[in-house]
PyMOL commands that place a pseudoatom at each C-alpha (Angstrom):
pseudoatom trace, name=CA, resn=MET, resi=1, chain=A, elem=C, hetatm=0, pos=[-34.908, -100.311, -60.452]
pseudoatom trace, name=CA, resn=ASP, resi=2, chain=A, elem=C, hetatm=0, pos=[-37.436, -100.593, -57.612]
pseudoatom trace, name=CA, resn=CYS, resi=3, chain=A, elem=C, hetatm=0, pos=[-38.918, -97.116, -57.302]
pseudoatom trace, name=CA, resn=PHE, resi=4, chain=A, elem=C, hetatm=0, pos=[-42.589, -97.937, -56.769]
pseudoatom trace, name=CA, resn=ARG, resi=5, chain=A, elem=C, hetatm=0, pos=[-44.496, -99.590, -53.930]
pseudoatom trace, name=CA, resn=ALA, resi=6, chain=A, elem=C, hetatm=0, pos=[-48.250, -99.497, -54.492]
pseudoatom trace, name=CA, resn=PRO, resi=7, chain=A, elem=C, hetatm=0, pos=[-50.347, -98.195, -51.609]
pseudoatom trace, name=CA, resn=ALA, resi=8, chain=A, elem=C, hetatm=0, pos=[-52.310, -101.000, -49.959]
pseudoatom trace, name=CA, resn=ASP, resi=9, chain=A, elem=C, hetatm=0, pos=[-55.689, -99.708, -51.157]
pseudoatom trace, name=CA, resn=VAL, resi=10, chain=A, elem=C, hetatm=0, pos=[-54.590, -99.291, -54.802]
pseudoatom trace, name=CA, resn=LYS, resi=11, chain=A, elem=C, hetatm=0, pos=[-54.403, -102.463, -56.867]
pseudoatom trace, name=CA, resn=LEU, resi=12, chain=A, elem=C, hetatm=0, pos=[-53.003, -102.104, -60.373]
pseudoatom trace, name=CA, resn=LEU, resi=13, chain=A, elem=C, hetatm=0, pos=[-51.372, -104.697, -62.579]
pseudoatom trace, name=CA, resn=VAL, resi=14, chain=A, elem=C, hetatm=0, pos=[-48.863, -102.070, -63.676]
pseudoatom trace, name=CA, resn=PHE, resi=15, chain=A, elem=C, hetatm=0, pos=[-47.291, -102.044, -60.192]
pseudoatom trace, name=CA, resn=VAL, resi=16, chain=A, elem=C, hetatm=0, pos=[-46.099, -105.632, -60.380]
pseudoatom trace, name=CA, resn=GLY, resi=17, chain=A, elem=C, hetatm=0, pos=[-42.401, -105.682, -59.587]
pseudoatom trace, name=CA, resn=TYR, resi=18, chain=A, elem=C, hetatm=0, pos=[-42.158, -102.000, -58.644]
pseudoatom trace, name=CA, resn=GLU, resi=19, chain=A, elem=C, hetatm=0, pos=[-41.872, -100.313, -55.279]
pseudoatom trace, name=CA, resn=TYR, resi=20, chain=A, elem=C, hetatm=0, pos=[-43.431, -96.921, -54.648]
pseudoatom trace, name=CA, resn=ASP, resi=21, chain=A, elem=C, hetatm=0, pos=[-42.569, -94.576, -51.790]
pseudoatom trace, name=CA, resn=ASN, resi=22, chain=A, elem=C, hetatm=0, pos=[-45.305, -92.063, -50.917]
pseudoatom trace, name=CA, resn=GLU, resi=23, chain=A, elem=C, hetatm=0, pos=[-42.800, -89.228, -50.619]
pseudoatom trace, name=CA, resn=TYR, resi=24, chain=A, elem=C, hetatm=0, pos=[-40.142, -89.962, -53.208]
pseudoatom trace, name=CA, resn=LEU, resi=25, chain=A, elem=C, hetatm=0, pos=[-40.090, -91.361, -56.711]
pseudoatom trace, name=CA, resn=CYS, resi=26, chain=A, elem=C, hetatm=0, pos=[-36.538, -92.432, -57.489]
pseudoatom trace, name=CA, resn=GLY, resi=27, chain=A, elem=C, hetatm=0, pos=[-35.237, -89.447, -55.545]
pseudoatom trace, name=CA, resn=MET, resi=28, chain=A, elem=C, hetatm=0, pos=[-37.882, -86.976, -56.793]
pseudoatom trace, name=CA, resn=ASP, resi=29, chain=A, elem=C, hetatm=0, pos=[-40.456, -85.336, -54.543]
pseudoatom trace, name=CA, resn=ILE, resi=30, chain=A, elem=C, hetatm=0, pos=[-43.682, -87.113, -55.526]
pseudoatom trace, name=CA, resn=GLN, resi=31, chain=A, elem=C, hetatm=0, pos=[-46.049, -84.325, -54.451]
pseudoatom trace, name=CA, resn=GLU, resi=32, chain=A, elem=C, hetatm=0, pos=[-44.145, -81.717, -56.478]
pseudoatom trace, name=CA, resn=THR, resi=33, chain=A, elem=C, hetatm=0, pos=[-44.041, -84.042, -59.500]
pseudoatom trace, name=CA, resn=GLU, resi=34, chain=A, elem=C, hetatm=0, pos=[-47.790, -84.649, -59.263]
pseudoatom trace, name=CA, resn=LYS, resi=35, chain=A, elem=C, hetatm=0, pos=[-48.418, -80.879, -59.036]
pseudoatom trace, name=CA, resn=GLN, resi=36, chain=A, elem=C, hetatm=0, pos=[-46.397, -80.318, -62.203]
pseudoatom trace, name=CA, resn=ILE, resi=37, chain=A, elem=C, hetatm=0, pos=[-48.268, -83.096, -64.024]
pseudoatom trace, name=CA, resn=LEU, resi=38, chain=A, elem=C, hetatm=0, pos=[-51.626, -81.676, -62.922]
pseudoatom trace, name=CA, resn=LYS, resi=39, chain=A, elem=C, hetatm=0, pos=[-50.554, -78.204, -64.056]
pseudoatom trace, name=CA, resn=ILE, resi=40, chain=A, elem=C, hetatm=0, pos=[-49.794, -79.493, -67.573]
pseudoatom trace, name=CA, resn=VAL, resi=41, chain=A, elem=C, hetatm=0, pos=[-53.089, -81.418, -67.717]
pseudoatom trace, name=CA, resn=LYS, resi=42, chain=A, elem=C, hetatm=0, pos=[-55.105, -78.421, -66.436]
pseudoatom trace, name=CA, resn=GLU, resi=43, chain=A, elem=C, hetatm=0, pos=[-53.521, -76.060, -68.986]
pseudoatom trace, name=CA, resn=LYS, resi=44, chain=A, elem=C, hetatm=0, pos=[-54.502, -78.385, -71.843]
pseudoatom trace, name=CA, resn=TYR, resi=45, chain=A, elem=C, hetatm=0, pos=[-57.960, -78.934, -70.318]
pseudoatom trace, name=CA, resn=ASP, resi=46, chain=A, elem=C, hetatm=0, pos=[-58.587, -75.178, -70.070]
pseudoatom trace, name=CA, resn=LYS, resi=47, chain=A, elem=C, hetatm=0, pos=[-57.220, -74.551, -73.577]
pseudoatom trace, name=CA, resn=THR, resi=48, chain=A, elem=C, hetatm=0, pos=[-59.423, -77.195, -75.258]
pseudoatom trace, name=CA, resn=GLY, resi=49, chain=A, elem=C, hetatm=0, pos=[-62.420, -77.132, -72.940]
pseudoatom trace, name=CA, resn=GLY, resi=50, chain=A, elem=C, hetatm=0, pos=[-61.718, -80.717, -71.919]
pseudoatom trace, name=CA, resn=HIS, resi=51, chain=A, elem=C, hetatm=0, pos=[-62.194, -82.134, -75.418]
pseudoatom trace, name=CA, resn=ASN, resi=52, chain=A, elem=C, hetatm=0, pos=[-58.596, -83.239, -75.931]
pseudoatom trace, name=CA, resn=GLY, resi=53, chain=A, elem=C, hetatm=0, pos=[-56.216, -84.836, -73.491]
pseudoatom trace, name=CA, resn=ASN, resi=54, chain=A, elem=C, hetatm=0, pos=[-52.496, -85.143, -73.003]
pseudoatom trace, name=CA, resn=ALA, resi=55, chain=A, elem=C, hetatm=0, pos=[-50.512, -88.065, -74.338]
pseudoatom trace, name=CA, resn=PHE, resi=56, chain=A, elem=C, hetatm=0, pos=[-48.521, -90.140, -71.851]
pseudoatom trace, name=CA, resn=GLY, resi=57, chain=A, elem=C, hetatm=0, pos=[-45.337, -88.776, -73.430]
pseudoatom trace, name=CA, resn=ASP, resi=58, chain=A, elem=C, hetatm=0, pos=[-46.225, -85.159, -72.607]
pseudoatom trace, name=CA, resn=PHE, resi=59, chain=A, elem=C, hetatm=0, pos=[-44.686, -85.611, -69.168]
pseudoatom trace, name=CA, resn=ASP, resi=60, chain=A, elem=C, hetatm=0, pos=[-41.381, -87.225, -70.156]
pseudoatom trace, name=CA, resn=HIS, resi=61, chain=A, elem=C, hetatm=0, pos=[-39.433, -83.962, -69.803]
pseudoatom trace, name=CA, resn=LEU, resi=62, chain=A, elem=C, hetatm=0, pos=[-40.595, -83.773, -66.164]
pseudoatom trace, name=CA, resn=LEU, resi=63, chain=A, elem=C, hetatm=0, pos=[-40.272, -87.359, -65.090]
pseudoatom trace, name=CA, resn=ASN, resi=64, chain=A, elem=C, hetatm=0, pos=[-37.201, -88.688, -66.883]
pseudoatom trace, name=CA, resn=LEU, resi=65, chain=A, elem=C, hetatm=0, pos=[-38.348, -92.222, -66.008]
pseudoatom trace, name=CA, resn=PRO, resi=66, chain=A, elem=C, hetatm=0, pos=[-38.357, -95.478, -67.938]
pseudoatom trace, name=CA, resn=LEU, resi=67, chain=A, elem=C, hetatm=0, pos=[-41.605, -96.190, -69.785]
pseudoatom trace, name=CA, resn=MET, resi=68, chain=A, elem=C, hetatm=0, pos=[-42.981, -98.756, -67.297]
pseudoatom trace, name=CA, resn=GLU, resi=69, chain=A, elem=C, hetatm=0, pos=[-42.314, -96.522, -64.304]
pseudoatom trace, name=CA, resn=ARG, resi=70, chain=A, elem=C, hetatm=0, pos=[-43.791, -93.442, -65.971]
pseudoatom trace, name=CA, resn=ASN, resi=71, chain=A, elem=C, hetatm=0, pos=[-46.929, -95.366, -66.873]
pseudoatom trace, name=CA, resn=ALA, resi=72, chain=A, elem=C, hetatm=0, pos=[-47.163, -96.802, -63.340]
pseudoatom trace, name=CA, resn=LEU, resi=73, chain=A, elem=C, hetatm=0, pos=[-47.040, -93.313, -61.831]
pseudoatom trace, name=CA, resn=LEU, resi=74, chain=A, elem=C, hetatm=0, pos=[-49.732, -91.993, -64.187]
pseudoatom trace, name=CA, resn=GLU, resi=75, chain=A, elem=C, hetatm=0, pos=[-51.916, -95.083, -63.645]
pseudoatom trace, name=CA, resn=ARG, resi=76, chain=A, elem=C, hetatm=0, pos=[-51.590, -94.625, -59.864]
pseudoatom trace, name=CA, resn=MET, resi=77, chain=A, elem=C, hetatm=0, pos=[-52.686, -91.005, -60.185]
pseudoatom trace, name=CA, resn=ALA, resi=78, chain=A, elem=C, hetatm=0, pos=[-55.675, -92.211, -62.236]
pseudoatom trace, name=CA, resn=ALA, resi=79, chain=A, elem=C, hetatm=0, pos=[-56.557, -94.796, -59.578]
pseudoatom trace, name=CA, resn=GLU, resi=80, chain=A, elem=C, hetatm=0, pos=[-56.493, -92.015, -56.981]
pseudoatom trace, name=CA, resn=LYS, resi=81, chain=A, elem=C, hetatm=0, pos=[-58.867, -89.982, -59.237]
pseudoatom trace, name=CA, resn=LYS, resi=82, chain=A, elem=C, hetatm=0, pos=[-56.381, -87.136, -59.705]
pseudoatom trace, name=CA, resn=ILE, resi=83, chain=A, elem=C, hetatm=0, pos=[-56.409, -87.631, -63.485]
pseudoatom trace, name=CA, resn=MET, resi=84, chain=A, elem=C, hetatm=0, pos=[-58.488, -89.677, -65.917]
pseudoatom trace, name=CA, resn=VAL, resi=85, chain=A, elem=C, hetatm=0, pos=[-57.053, -91.983, -68.574]
pseudoatom trace, name=CA, resn=PHE, resi=86, chain=A, elem=C, hetatm=0, pos=[-59.202, -92.684, -71.642]
pseudoatom trace, name=CA, resn=ASN, resi=87, chain=A, elem=C, hetatm=0, pos=[-58.739, -94.360, -75.001]
pseudoatom trace, name=CA, resn=GLY, resi=88, chain=A, elem=C, hetatm=0, pos=[-58.355, -91.747, -77.719]
pseudoatom trace, name=CA, resn=PRO, resi=89, chain=A, elem=C, hetatm=0, pos=[-58.649, -92.489, -81.430]
pseudoatom trace, name=CA, resn=ASN, resi=90, chain=A, elem=C, hetatm=0, pos=[-54.957, -93.369, -81.739]
pseudoatom trace, name=CA, resn=TYR, resi=91, chain=A, elem=C, hetatm=0, pos=[-53.636, -93.896, -78.199]
pseudoatom trace, name=CA, resn=ARG, resi=92, chain=A, elem=C, hetatm=0, pos=[-54.442, -93.468, -74.531]
pseudoatom trace, name=CA, resn=MET, resi=93, chain=A, elem=C, hetatm=0, pos=[-54.944, -89.893, -73.350]
pseudoatom trace, name=CA, resn=ILE, resi=94, chain=A, elem=C, hetatm=0, pos=[-54.928, -88.162, -69.963]
pseudoatom trace, name=CA, resn=THR, resi=95, chain=A, elem=C, hetatm=0, pos=[-57.333, -85.447, -68.801]
pseudoatom trace, name=CA, resn=LEU, resi=96, chain=A, elem=C, hetatm=0, pos=[-58.889, -84.150, -65.610]
pseudoatom trace, name=CA, resn=PRO, resi=97, chain=A, elem=C, hetatm=0, pos=[-61.746, -86.158, -64.087]
pseudoatom trace, name=CA, resn=LYS, resi=98, chain=A, elem=C, hetatm=0, pos=[-65.149, -84.785, -65.039]
for i in range(1, 98): cmd.bond("trace and resi %d" % i, "trace and resi %d" % (i + 1))
show_as sticks, trace
zoom trace
């Protein structure tokens, strides 16, 4: 399934083999999806004071995408500085940029 095409200025290994459309992600409105993701991240950030992040799986109910595509979307958002991905004690976590 070719749903991702990386923007020219964003270079991520995760995008290899995927096409990304700036407006749609496999038929979903990308801006609305990003707003929903940011809402979930902000709620957790406000609740914990930024000390804990969200797991990559916290967005599965929104995205309904295969693992590689979900990760590619979240990595693209991190490259655009909308979210920050960091290595937690057990797995990678997502939070707002500081």
